C-alpha positions in Angstrom: 6.4 -2.9 15.6 5.5 0.2 14.5 4.2 0.9 10.4 5.2 4.0 9.1 1.7 5.3 6.1 0.4 9.1 5.4 -2.7 7.5 5.5 -4.3 4.3 6.0 -7.5 3.4 3.4 -10.6 1.7 4.6 -11.6 -1.6 5.1 -14.0 -1.3 2.3 -11.2 -0.1 -0.4 -8.9 -3.1 1.7 -11.9 -5.5 0.1 -12.7 -4.1 -2.6 -8.8 -4.4 -4.0 -8.1 -8.0 -3.0 -11.7 -9.3 -4.3 -10.4 -6.9 -8.2 -6.9 -9.0 -7.4 -8.7 -12.6 -6.8 -11.0 -12.3 -10.0 -7.8 -11.2 -12.1 -5.4 -13.7 -10.9 -7.7 -16.4 -9.4 -5.3 -19.4 -9.2 -2.3 -17.6 -8.7 -1.5 -16.0 -4.3 1.7 -15.4 -5.6 0.6 -12.5 -7.4 -3.0 -11.5 -5.4 -0.2 -9.9 -3.1 1.7 -8.9 -5.3 -0.5 -6.6 -6.5 -2.8 -6.0 -4.2 0.6 -4.0 -1.9 0.3 -2.0 -4.9 -2.6 -1.5 -5.4 -2.6 -0.5 -1.6 0.3 1.7 -2.0 -1.2 4.3 -5.6 -5.1 4.2 -3.2 -2.4 5.6 -0.3 -1.1 7.8 -2.6 -4.1 8.7 -4.2 -5.3 10.0 -0.7 -2.2 12.6 -0.5 -2.6 14.3 -3.2 0.7 12.7 -4.3 2.1 10.2 -6.7 3.1 7.1 -6.6 6.8 7.3 -6.5 6.0 11.2 -3.7 4.5 8.6 -1.7 6.4 5.9 -1.7 9.7 9.0 -0.8 8.1 10.0 2.1 7.7 7.5 3.0 11.6 6.7 2.8 12.1 10.0 4.4 10.1 9.3 7.1 11.8 5.7 7.6 15.0 7.6 8.8 13.6 10.0 10.7 12.4 8.0 13.0 14.5 4.5 12.5 11.8 2.7 12.4 11.2 0.0 10.5 8.9 0.5 7.8 6.1 -2.1 6.3 3.5 -1.5 3.9 0.1 -2.4 4.4 
């Protein structure tokens, strides 16, 4: 499956986000996953120089152009 992202954050960033989420929600893996995804998207938007909303809009536009299923990492 192809994934559309505008930028890819580093594994180090992902690990730091994961550690923060585990500390913030120690006994709730579901909340950890939701907040992890949100933080990853926010970091990708920041790297791209876009707001969170602008980044999501741009991914949606790319999805429509390519007709490839989009998954946000």
